[in-house]
C-alpha positions in Angstrom: 56.7 -25.7 5.1 57.5 -27.1 1.7 59.7 -30.0 0.6 60.2 -30.7 -3.1 61.5 -34.2 -4.1 61.3 -35.6 -7.6 58.6 -33.1 -8.7 56.4 -33.8 -5.7 55.8 -30.9 -3.5 55.0 -31.6 0.2 53.6 -29.0 2.5 52.5 -29.0 6.1 48.8 -28.7 6.4 47.7 -28.8 10.0 44.0 -28.0 9.8 41.9 -29.1 6.8 38.8 -31.3 7.1 38.3 -32.2 3.5 39.7 -31.7 0.0 36.2 -31.3 -1.5 35.7 -27.6 -2.3 32.0 -27.9 -2.4 31.8 -28.5 1.3 34.5 -26.3 2.9 35.2 -22.6 2.5 37.8 -22.1 5.2 40.6 -19.7 4.1 43.3 -22.3 4.3 41.2 -24.7 2.3 40.6 -22.2 -0.5 44.4 -21.7 -0.8 44.7 -25.5 -1.3 41.7 -25.7 -3.7 43.1 -23.0 -5.9 46.1 -25.3 -6.6 44.0 -28.4 -7.3 40.9 -27.0 -9.0 40.0 -24.4 -11.6 37.1 -21.9 -11.5 35.3 -20.1 -14.4 37.2 -16.8 -13.7 40.1 -15.7 -11.4 41.1 -12.6 -9.6 44.4 -11.1 -10.8 47.0 -9.5 -8.5 45.7 -6.1 -9.5 42.1 -7.1 -8.5 40.8 -7.4 -12.0 38.7 -10.4 -13.1 40.3 -12.6 -15.8 39.4 -15.8 -17.7 40.3 -19.2 -16.2 38.0 -22.0 -17.5 35.9 -19.3 -19.2 37.3 -17.9 -22.4 34.9 -15.0 -22.3 31.6 -13.9 -20.8 28.7 -11.7 -21.7 26.4 -9.8 -19.4 22.7 -9.3 -20.3 19.4 -8.0 -19.0 20.9 -5.5 -16.7 23.4 -8.0 -15.1 20.7 -10.6 -14.5 21.9 -12.9 -17.3 25.5 -14.1 -17.5 26.8 -16.3 -20.4 30.2 -17.9 -20.1 32.0 -19.6 -23.0 34.0 -22.5 -21.6 37.4 -23.6 -22.8 37.4 -26.9 -24.7 41.1 -27.8 -24.1 41.0 -28.5 -20.3 41.4 -32.0 -18.9 40.9 -33.2 -15.3 43.8 -34.9 -13.6 42.4 -38.3 -14.6 42.6 -37.4 -18.3 38.9 -36.8 -18.8 37.8 -33.6 -20.6 36.3 -30.8 -18.6 33.0 -29.9 -20.2 30.1 -27.5 -19.8 28.2 -30.4 -18.3 30.8 -30.7 -15.5 30.4 -27.0 -14.8 26.6 -27.2 -14.7 26.7 -30.3 -12.6 29.0 -28.7 -10.1 26.8 -25.6 -9.7 23.6 -27.6 -9.5 25.2 -30.0 -6.9 26.1 -27.0 -4.7 22.7 -25.4 -5.1 21.0 -28.6 -4.1 23.1 -29.1 -1.0 21.5 -27.2 1.9 24.7 -27.8 4.0 27.2 -26.5 1.4 28.9 -23.4 2.6 29.4 -22.5 -1.1 25.6 -22.4 -1.7 25.1 -18.8 -0.4 27.5 -17.7 -3.2 24.9 -18.9 -5.6 21.8 -17.6 -3.8 20.9 -15.2 -6.7 21.0 -18.0 -9.3 17.6 -19.1 -10.5 18.5 -21.0 -13.6 21.5 -22.6 -15.2 21.4 -23.8 -18.7 23.7 -25.1 -21.4 23.9 -22.9 -24.5 25.3 -24.8 -27.5 28.2 -27.1 -26.7 30.6 -24.7 -25.1 28.6 -22.2 -23.1 26.7 -21.9 -19.9 24.0 -19.3 -19.0 23.2 -18.2 -15.5 19.9 -16.3 -14.9 19.8 -14.4 -11.6 16.9 -13.1 -9.6 18.5 -9.6 -9.3 21.1 -7.6 -11.1 24.6 -8.7 -9.8 27.3 -6.8 -11.6 30.1 -8.6 -9.8 28.9 -12.2 -10.6 32.0 -12.8 -12.7 33.9 -12.2 -9.4 31.5 -14.5 -7.5 32.2 -17.5 -9.7 35.9 -17.4 -8.6 34.6 -19.0 -5.4 33.2 -22.1 -7.1 35.7 -24.9 -8.0 34.6 -27.0 -10.9 34.4 -30.7 -10.1 34.4 -33.7 -12.5 30.9 -35.2 -12.5 31.9 -38.7 -13.6 34.8 -39.1 -11.1 32.8 -37.6 -8.2 29.7 -39.8 -8.7 31.8 -42.9 -9.3 34.1 -42.3 -6.3 31.4 -41.0 -4.0 31.7 -37.9 -1.9 33.7 -39.6 0.9 36.4 -41.0 -1.3 36.5 -37.8 -3.5 37.0 -35.7 -0.3 40.4 -37.5 0.3 41.5 -38.2 -3.3 40.1 -35.4 -5.3 40.3 -35.1 -9.1 40.7 -31.5 -10.3 41.9 -29.6 -13.3 44.2 -27.1 -11.6 48.0 -26.8 -11.7 48.6 -29.5 -9.1 47.2 -32.9 -8.6 47.0 -34.6 -5.1 49.5 -37.4 -4.7 48.8 -38.0 -1.0 47.0 -36.3 1.8 47.4 -37.1 5.4 44.6 -35.3 7.3 45.7 -32.7 9.8 49.3 -33.2 8.8 50.5 -32.7 5.1 49.7 -32.9 1.5 51.8 -34.1 -1.4 51.0 -32.5 -4.7 52.6 -32.7 -8.2 52.5 -30.1 -10.9 50.4 -31.0 -13.9 52.0 -28.4 -16.0 55.7 -29.5 -16.3 
């Protein structure tokens, strides 16, 4: 159920334990996260993979090396720029968290490195031709906001770069969100 008052969209949200996409992969959660956060790529309605935060990507070494060029014009909802460093930090945070349900999506990743100022290279332990599809499952988080707020506060007042920012969340009840693209 949705209600739209003065640009704030309210929807009923009965079962959601957190707004931190690095620790929850429930189907309803992913639908919410897709509105708050961005990923490197996205799946189009026709099933094709398209750029989101990545402008482009290259595949090397028989699909074991993937290099993504990241857009430089994206800002998080707090006004800070989204950088390659945020992308790397997000992926490394997930890889280091043994409890993260997102971690298995990155099981093939053996190395993540910054290439220049605007690109990120993933080295995999095996060829993975659909890795560009796999990164649609990893929402990019703002390193500075996350570390300053702490995981607990971030999980209820997240800062993303997606089309909506969270105005208010009442756990097991509803979420108010406002478009960032008006």
